[in-house]
C-alpha distance (Angstrom), angle and dihedral (degrees) to the residues before:
residue distance angle dihedral
M1 . . .
T2 3.84 . .
D3 3.80 127.8 .
S4 3.81 86.5 -108.9
D5 3.82 90.5 56.4
D6 3.81 90.8 49.6
K7 3.78 89.8 50.0
H8 3.81 92.4 50.2
D9 3.81 91.5 48.3
G10 3.79 90.8 49.1
D11 3.80 91.7 47.7
G12 3.80 89.2 49.1
R13 3.78 92.2 54.2
V14 3.80 91.4 48.3
R15 3.81 91.1 50.0
A16 3.83 90.1 48.0
L17 3.79 90.4 53.4
A18 3.80 91.6 45.7
R19 3.81 90.1 53.5
S20 3.81 87.9 51.2
V21 3.80 93.5 59.3
T22 3.78 116.9 95.4
V23 3.78 125.5 169.3
L24 3.82 133.6 -136.0
E25 3.81 96.3 0.1
G26 3.80 88.0 138.1
I27 3.82 89.7 57.0
R28 3.82 108.3 32.4
P29 2.96 128.2 120.0
Y30 3.79 93.8 36.9
Q31 3.79 132.3 -178.4
R32 3.80 112.6 -147.0
S33 3.78 89.7 -146.7
R34 3.82 87.7 71.3
L35 3.81 95.2 55.0
T36 3.81 97.8 91.5
G37 3.78 92.2 46.9
D38 3.80 92.6 48.5
V39 3.81 92.6 49.1
I40 3.81 91.3 50.7
A41 3.82 89.1 46.6
G42 3.81 89.9 51.7
I43 3.80 93.1 51.6
T44 3.80 90.1 47.5
L45 3.80 90.5 48.2
A46 3.81 90.7 52.3
A47 3.81 90.2 52.9
L48 3.80 89.5 52.4
A49 3.80 98.4 39.0
I50 3.81 100.4 46.2
P51 3.83 95.3 69.1
E52 3.81 89.4 43.3
V53 3.81 96.6 52.8
M54 3.79 90.5 42.8
G55 3.78 85.4 57.5
Y56 3.78 92.2 50.0
T57 3.81 89.2 61.1
Q58 3.81 86.1 66.5
I59 3.79 87.9 59.1
A60 3.82 95.5 42.8
G61 3.82 93.6 44.9
T62 3.82 93.2 -125.8
P63 3.84 130.3 127.2
V64 3.80 114.7 -80.8
I65 3.81 93.7 -112.7
T66 3.82 91.1 63.3
G67 3.79 89.0 67.7
L68 3.80 90.1 63.5
Y69 3.80 89.3 47.8
T70 3.84 89.7 60.3
I71 3.81 91.7 63.3
L72 3.79 96.2 43.9
I73 3.82 119.2 61.7
P74 3.85 96.5 5.1
A75 3.81 90.3 52.4
V76 3.81 91.1 50.3
V77 3.81 92.3 48.4
F78 3.80 93.4 51.4
A79 3.81 91.1 45.4
L80 3.80 88.3 57.4
L81 3.82 99.8 40.3
G82 3.81 106.5 28.5
S83 3.79 126.4 88.4
S84 3.82 101.0 -144.0
R85 3.80 113.8 96.1
H86 3.81 91.9 -157.4
L87 3.83 110.9 33.0
V88 3.81 112.5 112.6
V89 3.80 115.5 -153.7
G90 3.80 123.3 -153.7
G91 3.78 144.3 99.6
D92 3.81 112.9 -22.8
S93 3.80 133.7 -165.2
A94 3.82 97.8 -130.4
T95 3.81 96.6 51.0
A96 3.81 90.9 39.3
A97 3.81 89.6 56.2
I98 3.82 92.0 48.5
L99 3.81 89.9 47.3
F100 3.81 93.3 52.3
A101 3.81 92.9 48.1
G102 3.79 91.5 47.6
I103 3.80 97.0 50.0
A104 3.81 93.0 41.5
G105 3.80 89.0 50.0
L106 3.80 92.5 58.3
G107 3.80 88.0 82.4
I108 3.82 94.4 -145.1
S109 3.80 112.6 163.0
G110 3.80 112.4 -114.8
L111 3.81 93.4 12.3
N112 3.80 100.7 132.3
P113 3.82 133.3 163.6
G114 3.78 114.4 -89.8
T115 3.80 96.1 23.9
D116 3.79 125.5 121.1
E117 3.81 89.4 -112.8
W118 3.82 91.1 54.2
V119 3.82 90.4 50.3
A120 3.82 89.5 49.7
F121 3.81 91.3 54.1
A122 3.81 89.7 46.7
G123 3.80 89.2 53.0
L124 3.80 92.1 47.7
A125 3.82 89.6 50.8
A126 3.80 89.5 53.4
L127 3.82 90.7 51.3
I128 3.82 92.4 49.8
T129 3.80 92.1 46.1
G130 3.79 90.9 48.6
G131 3.78 90.0 51.2
L132 3.81 91.3 50.8
L133 3.81 90.7 51.4
L134 3.81 92.3 51.2
L135 3.80 91.3 47.0
A136 3.78 88.3 50.8
R137 3.80 89.1 54.5
V138 3.80 93.2 50.8
A139 3.82 90.0 48.0
R140 3.83 91.4 44.2
L141 3.80 92.0 -122.6
G142 3.78 97.1 149.5
F143 3.80 88.0 113.9
L144 3.84 88.7 72.1
A145 3.80 86.8 80.8
D146 3.80 87.5 70.5
F147 3.81 91.5 61.3
I148 3.80 91.2 74.7
S149 3.78 105.7 72.9
R150 3.79 122.4 -144.6
T151 3.79 88.5 -114.8
V152 3.79 96.4 60.0
L153 3.81 92.1 37.2
V154 3.82 88.6 57.9
G155 3.80 89.0 48.9
F156 3.80 92.7 46.4
L157 3.81 94.5 49.9
T158 3.81 90.4 44.5
G159 3.80 89.1 54.6
V160 3.80 90.8 47.6
G161 3.81 89.0 50.4
I162 3.79 92.4 52.6
Q163 3.79 91.6 46.1
V164 3.80 92.9 47.8
A165 3.82 94.0 46.6
L166 3.81 94.5 47.8
G167 3.80 90.3 49.1
Q168 3.82 93.4 60.4
F169 3.80 99.3 61.1
A170 3.81 94.7 89.9
G171 3.81 91.0 54.2
M172 3.81 92.7 45.9
L173 3.82 91.6 49.5
G174 3.78 94.4 45.2
V175 3.81 95.1 -122.7
A176 3.80 130.6 126.4
S177 3.78 114.4 -86.2
P178 3.84 108.5 -110.0
K179 3.79 118.2 -115.4
V180 3.80 115.4 -125.4
D181 3.79 135.9 178.7
L182 3.80 105.2 -101.4
D183 3.79 90.9 -164.4
Q184 3.81 92.4 70.6
V185 3.79 101.5 52.2
S186 3.78 135.6 -32.1
G187 3.79 87.6 -72.1
T188 3.79 93.0 -130.4
V189 3.79 98.2 114.0
I190 3.81 95.0 39.1
K191 3.79 91.9 47.1
F192 3.81 91.4 48.9
Y193 3.82 91.5 48.8
D194 3.82 91.8 48.8
T195 3.81 90.0 47.5
L196 3.80 90.9 55.7
K197 3.80 88.0 57.8
E198 3.81 88.1 60.5
I199 3.82 95.0 57.9
P200 3.85 92.5 104.0
D201 3.82 88.1 59.6
A202 3.80 95.0 47.9
S203 3.81 119.4 131.8
G204 3.79 109.3 -115.1
A205 3.81 92.6 -152.8
T206 3.82 91.5 50.0
V207 3.80 91.8 49.5
A208 3.82 88.9 50.2
V209 3.81 90.4 52.6
S210 3.82 91.0 49.6
V211 3.80 93.5 48.6
A212 3.82 90.8 47.3
V213 3.82 92.2 52.1
I214 3.81 93.3 48.0
A215 3.80 90.7 47.7
I216 3.82 91.9 50.1
L217 3.80 92.3 49.2
V218 3.80 93.5 48.3
V219 3.81 96.2 43.6
F220 3.80 95.8 46.5
E221 3.81 94.3 44.8
R222 3.78 93.0 48.8
W223 3.79 104.2 36.0
I224 3.83 108.1 12.7
P225 3.82 102.9 34.2
M226 3.80 94.3 153.7
I227 3.84 89.6 71.0
P228 3.84 118.0 63.0
G229 3.79 105.4 -116.1
G230 3.81 92.8 -163.1
L231 3.79 91.0 58.4
V232 3.81 91.6 46.9
A233 3.81 90.5 50.7
V234 3.80 94.3 48.3
V235 3.82 96.7 44.0
G236 3.79 93.1 39.8
L237 3.80 96.0 50.1
I238 3.82 91.9 44.2
A239 3.80 87.9 55.3
V240 3.82 92.3 46.4
S241 3.80 91.7 46.8
W242 3.80 91.8 50.6
G243 3.80 95.3 42.1
F244 3.80 97.3 45.8
D245 3.81 98.2 29.8
L246 3.80 93.2 -125.0
A247 3.82 90.0 -176.8
S248 3.81 88.3 70.8
H249 3.82 88.7 55.4
G250 3.79 94.1 58.2
V251 3.81 98.2 -91.0
S252 3.80 111.7 136.5
T253 3.80 115.4 -136.7
L254 3.80 134.5 -163.8
G255 3.77 95.3 -106.4
S256 3.78 122.6 -159.5
V257 3.82 114.2 3.5
P258 3.82 118.8 -164.3
S259 3.79 117.0 -116.1
G260 3.78 130.1 -149.9
L261 3.77 135.0 55.4
P262 3.82 118.3 -45.8
P263 3.80 119.6 -85.4
L264 3.79 113.9 -105.9
G265 3.79 124.4 -137.2
L266 3.77 144.8 73.6
P267 3.83 116.4 -49.2
S268 3.80 109.1 -91.2
G269 3.78 124.2 -127.9
V270 3.80 96.7 26.2
G271 3.78 130.5 89.4
A272 3.77 147.8 166.2
D273 3.81 92.2 -59.7
D274 3.81 89.4 64.2
V275 3.81 94.9 55.7
I276 3.82 98.5 79.2
P277 3.84 95.5 50.9
L278 3.83 89.3 52.6
L279 3.80 96.4 42.7
A280 3.83 98.2 91.7
T281 3.80 90.3 49.7
C282 3.80 91.5 48.9
V283 3.81 92.5 48.6
S284 3.81 88.5 53.1
M285 3.81 91.2 51.1
F286 3.81 90.3 44.4
L287 3.80 90.7 56.4
V288 3.82 93.5 46.6
I289 3.81 90.5 49.2
L290 3.80 90.4 49.3
A291 3.80 93.8 50.4
Q292 3.80 100.1 37.6
S293 3.80 98.1 41.9
A294 3.80 94.2 44.5
A295 3.81 92.4 47.9
T296 3.81 91.9 49.6
S297 3.82 95.3 45.1
R298 3.79 92.0 45.8
A299 3.81 93.1 49.9
Y300 3.82 93.2 53.4
A301 3.82 93.8 41.6
V302 3.81 89.5 55.0
K303 3.80 92.5 44.1
Y304 3.81 94.1 52.6
K305 3.83 97.1 30.0
E306 3.78 91.7 -120.7
H307 3.80 135.9 149.0
F308 3.80 116.8 -92.2
V309 3.81 127.9 172.6
E310 3.79 113.9 -169.8
N311 3.80 94.8 -158.6
T312 3.82 91.8 50.6
D313 3.79 89.3 54.0
L314 3.82 87.7 53.5
V315 3.81 88.5 62.5
G316 3.80 90.8 49.9
L317 3.80 93.2 46.4
G318 3.79 92.6 45.4
A319 3.81 93.2 49.6
A320 3.82 90.7 44.4
N321 3.80 90.7 55.5
L322 3.80 92.3 46.2
T323 3.79 90.1 53.8
A324 3.82 89.9 44.8
G325 3.79 88.8 57.1
L326 3.81 90.9 47.6
S327 3.81 95.2 47.8
G328 3.80 104.3 51.0
A329 3.80 95.7 -96.3
F330 3.80 132.4 116.0
V331 3.81 133.9 -121.5
V332 3.81 114.9 -44.2
N333 3.77 128.8 -154.9
G334 3.77 140.4 -177.3
S335 3.80 100.1 -85.4
P336 3.84 119.4 -144.2
T337 3.83 91.6 -165.3
K338 3.80 95.9 50.4
T339 3.81 91.0 42.3
K340 3.81 88.6 54.4
M341 3.82 89.3 48.2
A342 3.81 89.7 52.7
E343 3.79 91.8 50.1
E344 3.81 91.8 50.0
A345 3.81 88.4 50.0
K346 3.85 87.3 56.4
A347 3.81 96.6 -111.1
T348 3.82 112.1 169.5
S349 3.81 102.5 -179.4
Q350 3.79 145.8 2.6
I351 3.83 88.1 -78.1
A352 3.81 84.5 84.7
M353 3.81 90.6 56.1
L354 3.82 90.4 50.4
A355 3.81 88.0 52.4
M356 3.81 89.3 49.3
A357 3.81 90.8 52.6
A358 3.81 91.1 48.9
T359 3.81 89.7 52.2
V360 3.82 90.7 49.8
A361 3.81 89.8 50.7
I362 3.82 90.0 54.8
V363 3.80 90.2 49.9
L364 3.82 91.4 50.0
L365 3.80 92.3 48.9
F366 3.79 100.8 44.1
L367 3.82 114.5 6.5
T368 3.82 109.9 50.3
K369 3.81 97.0 93.8
P370 3.84 95.1 78.8
L371 3.81 89.3 54.8
Q372 3.81 89.6 76.2
Y373 3.81 88.6 75.2
M374 3.80 95.5 52.1
P375 3.82 112.8 114.6
N376 3.80 114.1 -122.5
A377 3.79 86.9 -132.3
V378 3.81 88.3 69.0
L379 3.79 90.8 64.4
S380 3.80 92.2 43.4
A381 3.80 90.8 52.4
V382 3.81 92.7 46.1
V383 3.81 90.7 50.7
F384 3.81 90.7 45.6
V385 3.81 90.1 57.3
I386 3.83 90.8 45.6
G387 3.80 88.9 53.0
I388 3.80 92.2 49.7
K389 3.82 89.9 51.6
L390 3.80 90.5 53.0
I391 3.82 89.6 59.5
D392 3.78 95.5 92.8
V393 3.79 101.2 -156.5
A394 3.81 93.2 162.2
D395 3.81 94.0 55.5
M396 3.80 92.6 41.6
R397 3.79 90.1 53.3
A398 3.80 91.1 47.1
I399 3.80 91.2 50.7
Y400 3.81 89.9 48.4
R401 3.79 91.1 51.5
L402 3.78 97.8 43.5
R403 3.82 105.5 29.6
R404 3.81 110.7 18.8
N405 3.83 94.9 179.9
E406 3.81 91.4 51.9
F407 3.80 90.1 50.4
W408 3.79 91.1 61.2
I409 3.79 89.6 50.6
A410 3.82 90.5 51.7
A411 3.81 90.6 46.6
L412 3.82 91.5 49.2
T413 3.81 90.6 50.5
A414 3.82 90.7 51.3
A415 3.80 91.5 47.6
V416 3.82 92.3 51.2
V417 3.82 91.2 50.1
V418 3.81 91.0 52.1
G419 3.79 99.1 37.1
V420 3.81 102.4 34.7
G421 3.80 111.1 14.8
V422 3.78 146.4 -75.0
E423 3.81 95.4 -99.0
Q424 3.79 91.0 52.7
G425 3.80 88.1 45.0
I426 3.80 94.2 56.2
I427 3.83 91.4 46.0
L428 3.80 89.2 51.4
A429 3.81 89.8 46.6
I430 3.81 91.3 56.2
V431 3.80 94.0 44.2
L432 3.81 92.1 48.7
S433 3.82 91.7 46.9
V434 3.80 90.8 54.2
L435 3.81 91.5 44.9
L436 3.80 90.3 51.5
H437 3.79 89.4 52.8
V438 3.80 93.0 47.3
K439 3.81 91.5 46.1
R440 3.80 92.1 54.9
H441 3.80 90.2 50.9
Y442 3.78 93.1 41.2
S443 3.80 92.9 57.5
P444 3.81 106.4 25.2
N445 3.80 125.5 173.1
D446 3.80 97.4 -97.0
A447 3.79 119.2 176.7
V448 3.75 148.6 -177.3
V449 3.81 108.4 -117.6
S450 3.80 121.3 -142.7
R451 3.81 132.0 160.3
D452 3.78 131.1 -118.9
A453 3.80 126.1 -136.7
Q454 3.82 90.9 -81.5
G455 3.82 92.1 50.5
H456 3.82 95.3 -107.1
P457 3.82 116.4 143.3
V458 3.80 118.1 -103.3
L459 3.82 120.6 -162.8
S460 3.81 122.0 -146.3
P461 3.83 131.0 177.7
P462 3.82 111.2 -91.4
T463 3.80 95.7 -114.7
S464 3.78 125.1 149.8
G465 3.77 111.8 -77.8
T466 3.81 96.5 22.0
V467 3.82 112.7 131.9
S468 3.78 136.0 178.9
E469 3.77 89.4 -137.8
P470 3.80 132.8 -28.9
G471 3.79 108.9 -51.7
L472 3.82 95.2 6.1
V473 3.81 136.2 89.8
V474 3.81 119.1 -175.7
Y475 3.80 105.1 -165.9
R476 3.81 119.4 -165.4
F477 3.81 118.1 -159.2
S478 3.78 105.1 -165.1
V479 3.84 105.6 -159.7
G480 3.77 142.3 36.9
L481 3.80 113.4 -62.2
F482 3.81 112.2 -122.3
Y483 3.78 142.1 146.0
A484 3.82 96.0 -74.8
N485 3.81 97.5 53.4
A486 3.81 101.9 27.1
A487 3.82 92.8 94.7
R488 3.81 90.0 51.3
F489 3.82 89.2 52.1
A490 3.81 92.2 54.1
E491 3.81 94.6 41.6
E492 3.82 93.8 51.8
I493 3.80 93.3 48.2
L494 3.80 94.2 47.8
A495 3.80 90.9 46.8
L496 3.81 89.1 54.3
V497 3.81 93.8 51.9
D498 3.82 101.7 35.7
T499 3.79 94.9 79.9
A500 3.80 136.8 118.4
E501 3.82 88.6 -95.4
P502 3.81 106.2 29.8
P503 3.82 118.5 -160.3
R504 3.80 121.0 -105.9
W505 3.82 92.8 -138.6
L506 3.79 134.4 31.6
I507 3.81 115.1 -167.7
L508 3.80 119.7 -165.4
L509 3.82 110.3 -144.4
A510 3.81 99.3 -151.5
D511 3.82 101.6 179.7
G512 3.83 91.2 111.8
I513 3.82 95.9 48.5
D514 3.81 109.2 96.7
D515 3.80 98.9 168.4
I516 3.80 142.2 7.9
D517 3.79 123.6 -153.4
Y518 3.81 126.2 -158.0
T519 3.81 94.4 -86.2
G520 3.80 91.1 46.6
G521 3.80 93.5 49.1
K522 3.80 93.2 49.0
T523 3.82 89.8 47.5
V524 3.82 92.0 54.5
L525 3.82 89.8 50.0
E526 3.81 92.4 48.2
T527 3.82 90.7 46.7
A528 3.81 89.8 51.8
D529 3.83 87.8 53.6
Q530 3.80 91.3 49.8
L531 3.81 91.6 51.0
A532 3.80 92.2 46.8
Q533 3.80 90.4 52.6
R534 3.82 87.9 54.5
G535 3.79 91.9 49.6
I536 3.80 92.9 -113.1
T537 3.80 120.8 142.1
F538 3.81 111.5 -126.0
A539 3.81 117.6 -154.6
I540 3.81 134.9 169.3
T541 3.81 128.8 -147.0
D542 3.81 136.7 -175.2
A543 3.81 94.8 16.8
T544 3.80 114.9 158.2
D545 3.79 120.0 -123.0
H546 3.81 89.0 -104.4
I547 3.81 93.1 53.4
R548 3.79 91.7 44.0
H549 3.80 89.6 52.9
E550 3.82 91.2 50.3
L551 3.82 91.9 49.0
D552 3.80 89.2 50.3
R553 3.81 90.2 53.6
F554 3.81 93.6 48.6
G555 3.81 91.8 52.1
V556 3.79 97.1 -111.4
T557 3.81 93.2 122.6
A558 3.78 91.7 51.4
K559 3.77 88.5 50.5
I560 3.81 100.4 49.7
G561 3.81 99.6 25.4
E562 3.81 133.6 -114.6
G563 3.80 90.5 -91.6
R564 3.81 93.1 64.6
Y565 3.81 94.2 72.1
Y566 3.80 117.1 92.4
Q567 3.79 131.5 -169.3
S568 3.80 96.4 -140.8
L569 3.77 142.2 13.2
D570 3.82 90.1 -110.1
D571 3.81 89.9 56.1
A572 3.80 90.2 50.4
F573 3.81 92.7 50.4
T574 3.80 89.9 48.0
A575 3.82 91.5 50.8
F576 3.81 90.9 51.5
H577 3.80 92.8 49.5
T578 3.81 91.6 47.2
A579 3.80 92.3 49.9
T580 3.79 93.6 49.4
């Protein structure tokens, strides 16, 4: 390939991405009468989201101010480029946990949470993740979100919740966080066990702060939901810390917090050589963002009967992560919790998210100085409660009741996240989702179709000797025919005809077959040969045009004859009765 060819290919990809960019889909059409309500909703959302994203910095290992950065420029960018009217983009617990594990796992000497170097790696991870999201849009890979089933996503987020909650005990007790070897396991269980050993050395004042924060969050959410409990806890404990000088009583505080808007530019101290070591981590975050954001956007689009384009949201999410990496923040995601907050605040479009970002900008410019008095235990307690909320007991119980086998898959995913690591957990989640899909298609609910006295279809298991009526078997294969289930297809048909009194006709009811791969097509042809050798007429009914075309190509039509295709089951029954 010549340099000119490379240039044309590159230009083509750029033009494809440019055509993918639309603006203000999450706002248009807009009714001016909703403006006041959306602005108020945005201010309310900022009050709720600021304590939450500050807590996420504890998970990501970045300075507290970077949490506010995640709901500033990235939120504005998604509001302008995304298609969902409701999705709120910002720091998120799941991607923050993956980010921490990935950077910690690099094993670089002196690379510690909270340092400038750690922030630089977090920014680089956001840039890589943003690039992956934009590439996914160009390649139309939004469908990958569907490869993580709701079952394993519930298990994954439950595992993240347990991991996040267990990791906050040291901060809530006021003891040093134990150091563990991340190469052995995720470190969560060992760290929690070692933290329990430190209980005798816990700071009483710090424990009191933690208990007070948890109590405020629980009481306000349950009984005073119209007032943001997180904001009350943060403001209240800052005031108590300042008024009673909690630092002198052994309570650690944030200390000086920088004010002003975030610095813009590429992360310093990292380069192209650091991309490959972070790539696996970024792919994991990319997949979580795909699944979580798409699921959240889709749920609200269905609820409000609104337009939602998954691939357009990929552009917004990709650009949001690029700007996160360029503005001192870390990876951002479509947040189910903040989206729910926005809905409860009566937000109707991305105008509310723009108002939220404007409120955050005011806080960054004028209101960061009081944060220096905030006890670190406040953030630990806030994150602890967030982690507990991620443990989706209701959904896990529902899965257990309705689909017992899927429950064990969700439980295994959660256990791997806690006991091994979040990256391994998301890989397992994807593998198990695909295996679930393959399993359903490997062992579908096939049936022999007969009719009752009123002519209604009756389905029976395709066991040897089962007939639709004397001399006839109507066999329904209920899924696409491919390499994994082709043998089952042939075995069930031959078992139905190899009996003491074999049928004269076997009709394949193909209404459930949506595709046929090479193995499947060859198997149908071979089965037609086997039936012909036994003197059994093989016919097919209710095949779509696509399936009929595929059967033509594989030689099935030539084998059985054009006249053995029927438009409906009634036509097939009539043909059998006429022939006999």
